[in-house]
SERO-4910 file (N, C-alpha, C, O; in steps of 0.05 Angstrom, whole numbers):
BEGIN
 pado doro    nc1    nc2    nc3   cac1   cac2   cac3    cc1    cc2    cc3    oc1    oc2    oc3
  Met    A   -263    285     60   -244    263     57   -258    238     47   -281    233     56
  Lys    A   -245    224     31   -256    199     21   -236    177     27   -212    179     23
  Glu    A   -246    154     38   -229    132     45   -236    108     28   -259    102     23
  Leu    A   -215     94     18   -217     69      5   -203     48     22   -182     54     34
  Arg    A   -213     23     22   -202      3     41   -208    -25     30   -230    -30     20
  Thr    A   -188    -42     33   -192    -71     29   -177    -86     51   -160    -75     64
  Glu    A   -184   -111     55   -170   -128     74   -171   -156     65   -190   -165     50
  Ile    A   -151   -172     73   -150   -200     66   -136   -215     89   -117   -204    101
  Glu    A   -145   -238     96   -133   -254    117   -112   -272    105   -116   -284     83
  Ile    A    -89   -274    118    -66   -290    109    -59   -310    131    -57   -302    154
  Arg    A    -55   -335    123    -47   -355    143    -17   -354    148     -2   -372    140
  Ala    A     -9   -334    163     19   -331    171     19   -308    192      1   -292    193
  Thr    A     40   -308    208     43   -288    228     48   -260    215     58   -259    193
  Pro    A     42   -239    229     49   -213    218     79   -210    212     86   -197    192
  Glu    A     96   -223    228    125   -221    223    132   -234    196    149   -223    181
  Lys    A    120   -257    190    126   -270    164    115   -253    141    129   -251    120
  Val    A     91   -243    143     80   -226    122     96   -201    118    102   -193     96
  Trp    A    104   -189    141    119   -164    140    146   -168    125    154   -151    110
  Ala    A    159   -191    130    185   -197    117    182   -197     87    200   -187     73
  Ile    A    161   -208     77    156   -209     48    146   -182     38    155   -173     17
  Phe    A    128   -170     52    117   -144     44    138   -123     42    137   -106     24
  Thr    A    157   -123     60    178   -102     60    203   -110     45    224    -96     47
  Asp    A    202   -132     30    224   -139     12    219   -124    -14    211   -136    -34
  Phe    A    223    -98    -14    215    -81    -36    230    -87    -62    219    -83    -83
  Ala    A    254    -97    -60    269   -104    -85    255   -126   -101    259   -128   -125
  Ser    A    240   -143    -87    226   -165   -101    199   -157   -113    187   -173   -127
  Tyr    A    190   -133   -109    164   -125   -119    160   -130   -149    138   -140   -156
  Pro    A    179   -125   -166    174   -130   -194    168   -160   -201    156   -166   -221
  Leu    A    177   -178   -183    172   -206   -187    144   -215   -181    134   -234   -192
  Trp    A    131   -201   -162    105   -212   -153     83   -191   -148     60   -198   -148
  Asn    A     90   -166   -144     70   -146   -136     58   -133   -161     71   -118   -175
  Pro    A     32   -139   -166     20   -128   -190     11    -99   -188      4    -87   -208
  Phe    A     11    -88   -164      1    -61   -160     24    -41   -156     26    -21   -170
  Ile    A     41    -47   -136     64    -29   -131     88    -42   -146    100    -61   -137
  Arg    A     94    -32   -169    114    -44   -186    142    -37   -178    161    -51   -184
  Lys    A    145    -14   -164    171     -5   -155    169      9   -129    150     25   -125
  Phe    A    187      3   -110    189     18    -85    219     21    -80    233      1    -75
  Glu    A    229     45    -82    257     51    -77    260     72    -56    245     91    -55
  Gly    A    280     68    -39    286     87    -18    284     74      9    279     50     12
  Thr    A    288     90     30    288     81     57    261     86     70    253    109     72
  Pro    A    247     65     78    220     68     89    222     77    119    215     61    137
  Ala    A    231    101    124    232    112    151    217    138    152    217    153    132
  Pro    A    205    144    175    190    169    177    206    193    168    229    197    177
  Gly    A    194    210    152    207    234    141    222    230    115    229    249    102
  Glu    A    226    205    107    241    199     82    222    198     58    199    189     60
  Arg    A    231    209     36    216    206     11    225    181     -3    249    175     -4
  Val    A    206    167    -15    212    143    -30    201    146    -58    184    164    -63
  Ala    A    210    130    -76    201    130   -104    183    105   -108    192     83   -103
  Ile    A    159    110   -117    140     88   -120    128     90   -148    122    111   -158
  Thr    A    124     67   -160    110     65   -186     86     46   -182     90     23   -174
  Leu    A     62     57   -186     38     41   -184     27     35   -212     30     50   -231
  Arg    A     14     12   -214     -1      5   -238    -30     11   -232    -43     -4   -217
  Leu    A    -41     31   -245    -69     38   -243    -82     32   -269    -80     47   -289
  Gly    A    -96      9   -271   -107      1   -296    -84     -6   -315    -67    -23   -309
  Arg    A    -83      8   -338    -62      4   -357    -40     25   -355    -20     24   -369
  Arg    A    -44     44   -337    -24     66   -333     -5     60   -311    -12     47   -291
  Met    A     19     69   -314     39     69   -292     40     97   -281     43    117   -296
  Val    A     39    100   -255     39    126   -241     63    127   -223     66    109   -205
  Asn    A     80    147   -226    103    151   -209     96    171   -187     85    192   -192
  Leu    A    103    163   -162     99    180   -139    124    184   -124    142    167   -125
  Arg    A    126    205   -109    148    210    -90    137    217    -63    140    239    -53
  Pro    A    124    198    -50    112    203    -24    132    205     -1    155    196     -4
  Thr    A    123    216     21    139    217     45    129    196     65    105    196     71
  Val    A    146    179     75    138    159     94    131    174    120    147    191    130
  Thr    A    108    168    132    100    181    156    100    162    180    105    171    203
  Val    A     96    137    176     97    117    197    110     91    187    104     82    165
  Met    A    128     81    203    141     55    197    145     41    224    164     47    238
  Ile    A    127     22    230    128      8    255    127    -22    248    106    -34    243
  Ala    A    151    -34    248    153    -63    241    143    -79    264    149    -72    287
  Pro    A    129   -100    260    119   -111    236     89   -105    232     73   -123    225
  Arg    A     81    -81    236     52    -75    236     42    -53    217     21    -56    205
  Arg    A     58    -31    213     47     -8    199     67      5    181     91      9    188
  Leu    A     58     13    157     73     30    139     53     49    127     33     41    115
  Tyr    A     58     75    131     41     96    120     58    115    104     82    119    110
  Trp    A     46    127     83     60    148     69     40    169     60     16    164     58
  Leu    A     50    193     55     34    215     45     44    223     18     67    231     15
  Ala    A     27    222     -2     33    230    -29     18    256    -35     -6    257    -32
  Arg    A     33    276    -43     20    301    -51     23    304    -81     44    304    -92
  Gln    A      0    308    -93      0    312   -122     -2    342   -128    -19    356   -117
  Phe    A     15    351   -144     16    379   -152     25    396   -128     49    396   -122
  Leu    A      8    410   -115     14    428    -92      2    416    -67    -19    402    -68
  Pro    A     13    422    -44      1    412    -19    -28    422    -16    -35    444    -23
  His    A    -45    404     -7    -73    409     -2    -90    411    -28   -114    418    -27
  Leu    A    -78    406    -51    -93    404    -75   -105    376    -78   -129    373    -82
  Phe    A    -87    356    -77    -96    328    -76    -75    312    -61    -54    305    -72
  Asp    A    -80    308    -35    -62    293    -18    -74    265    -12    -98    263     -8
  Val    A    -57    245    -12    -67    218     -7    -49    205     15    -25    203     12
  Glu    A    -62    198     37    -48    183     57    -55    153     53    -78    145     55
  Arg    A    -34    138     47    -38    109     43    -27     94     67     -6    100     78
  Arg    A    -43     73     75    -36     58     99    -36     28     93    -54     18     80
  Phe    A    -16     14    104    -14    -15    103    -12    -24    132      6    -15    146
  Val    A    -30    -41    141    -31    -49    169    -34    -80    170    -49    -92    155
  Leu    A    -19    -92    188    -21   -120    194    -32   -124    222    -20   -114    241
  Glu    A    -54   -138    224    -66   -144    251    -66   -174    255    -74   -189    238
  Pro    A    -57   -182    279    -57   -211    285    -86   -222    285   -105   -208    294
  Val    A    -89   -246    275   -115   -260    276   -108   -288    287    -98   -305    272
  Gly    A   -114   -293    312   -107   -318    324    -77   -321    327    -62   -302    323
  Pro    A    -68   -346    333    -39   -350    338    -22   -351    313      2   -347    315
  Ser    A    -34   -356    290    -17   -360    266    -29   -347    241    -25   -358    219
  Gly    A    -43   -326    244    -54   -312    221    -54   -282    225    -48   -272    247
  Cys    A    -60   -268    203    -62   -239    205    -80   -228    184    -87   -242    164
  Arg    A    -88   -204    188   -105   -190    169    -87   -168    157    -76   -152    171
  Phe    A    -86   -167    130    -71   -146    116    -91   -126    106   -108   -132     90
  Ile    A    -89   -102    117   -108    -80    110    -94    -59     95    -72    -49    102
  Gln    A   -106    -51     72    -96    -29     56   -118     -8     55   -141    -14     51
  Ser    A   -110     17     60   -129     38     59   -116     64     50    -91     67     52
  Glu    A   -132     82     41   -122    109     35   -144    129     39   -167    123     35
  Thr    A   -135    153     46   -154    175     49   -144    197     32   -121    206     33
  Gly    A   -162    207     15   -155    230     -2   -166    255     10   -189    256     20
  Ser    A   -151    276      9   -160    302     19   -150    324      0   -133    319    -17
  Gly    A   -161    348      4   -153    370    -13   -175    378    -32   -196    364    -34
  Val    A   -171    399    -46   -191    411    -63   -200    391    -85   -224    390    -91
  Leu    A   -182    376    -96   -189    358   -119   -198    330   -110   -207    315   -126
  Ala    A   -195    324    -84   -203    297    -75   -232    289    -81   -236    267    -90
  Pro    A   -251    307    -77   -279    299    -84   -283    292   -114   -301    278   -121
  Leu    A   -266    303   -131   -268    297   -159   -251    272   -167   -261    255   -181
  Leu    A   -226    270   -157   -208    249   -166   -212    223   -152   -209    202   -165
  Met    A   -219    223   -126   -223    197   -113   -245    180   -126   -240    156   -130
  Pro    A   -268    191   -133   -288    174   -146   -278    164   -174   -285    142   -182
  Leu    A   -263    181   -188   -253    173   -214   -233    150   -212   -232    133   -229
  Leu    A   -216    150   -191   -195    130   -188   -203    106   -171   -189     87   -169
  Arg    A   -227    108   -158   -236     88   -139   -233     59   -149   -221     42   -136
  Arg    A   -244     53   -172   -244     26   -183   -216     16   -188   -209     -7   -181
  Gln    A   -199     33   -200   -172     24   -205   -155     20   -180   -140      1   -178
  Ile    A   -159     37   -160   -145     34   -135   -153      9   -121   -136     -7   -112
  Leu    A   -179      5   -118   -189    -19   -104   -181    -44   -118   -175    -64   -106
  Asp    A   -181    -44   -145   -172    -67   -160   -142    -72   -155   -134    -95   -151
  Gly    A   -126    -51   -154    -98    -54   -147    -94    -65   -119    -77    -83   -115
  Tyr    A   -109    -55   -100   -108    -65    -73   -114    -95    -72   -100   -111    -59
  Arg    A   -136   -103    -85   -144   -131    -85   -123   -149    -97   -116   -170    -86
  Arg    A   -112   -140   -120    -91   -156   -133    -66   -158   -116    -54   -180   -114
  Leu    A    -58   -137   -103    -35   -137    -85    -41   -156    -62    -24   -173    -55
  Gly    A    -64   -154    -49    -71   -171    -26    -70   -201    -34    -59   -217    -19
  Val    A    -82   -208    -56    -82   -236    -65    -54   -246    -71    -46   -268    -63
  Ala    A    -39   -229    -85    -11   -237    -92      6   -240    -67     22   -259    -65
  Leu    A      3   -222    -47     18   -225    -22     10   -250     -7     27   -264      3
  Lys    A    -16   -255     -5    -26   -279      8    -14   -304     -5     -4   -322      9
  Glu    A    -15   -306    -31     -5   -329    -45     25   -332    -41     35   -354    -35
  Arg    A     40   -310    -42     69   -312    -39     76   -320    -10     94   -337     -6
  Val    A     63   -309     10     69   -316     38     61   -345     43     76   -360     55
  Glu    A     37   -353     36     27   -379     42     42   -401     27     46   -423     38
  Gln    A     51   -395      3     68   -415    -12     95   -418      0    107   -439     -1
  Ala    A    105   -396     12    132   -397     25    131   -413     51    152   -421     61
  Gly    A    107   -418     61    104   -434     86    108   -416    109    107   -426    132
***
């Protein structure tokens, strides 16, 4: 398994960050990495996601595995067949002091193709994570 991870501190409570992060309809207005999120983010539900990886748009139909407001959203995306290239993506909000939080994005790739594909996609995924983190921080902190 290979894990990719980024984090950023945001000057707002997890509840405030969560409210903006889970306003999926507004993603096209501000989210440079996840361009589309459609569906119900509840465990067991499949959602439609479009990611911008470099210059490419990638459509996924992951299954939500964890949704615990205002702290955690996880999903599992299977590419091709199960256990060929599976990616568990995690978004976590951790409180930092009385009025801040840490936004953590991570993913773990597994399956036969993970050792080949994760290194190839690493730079684009981490760049997308960083851009999303900065955009979310700016949007939340500007909203007050």
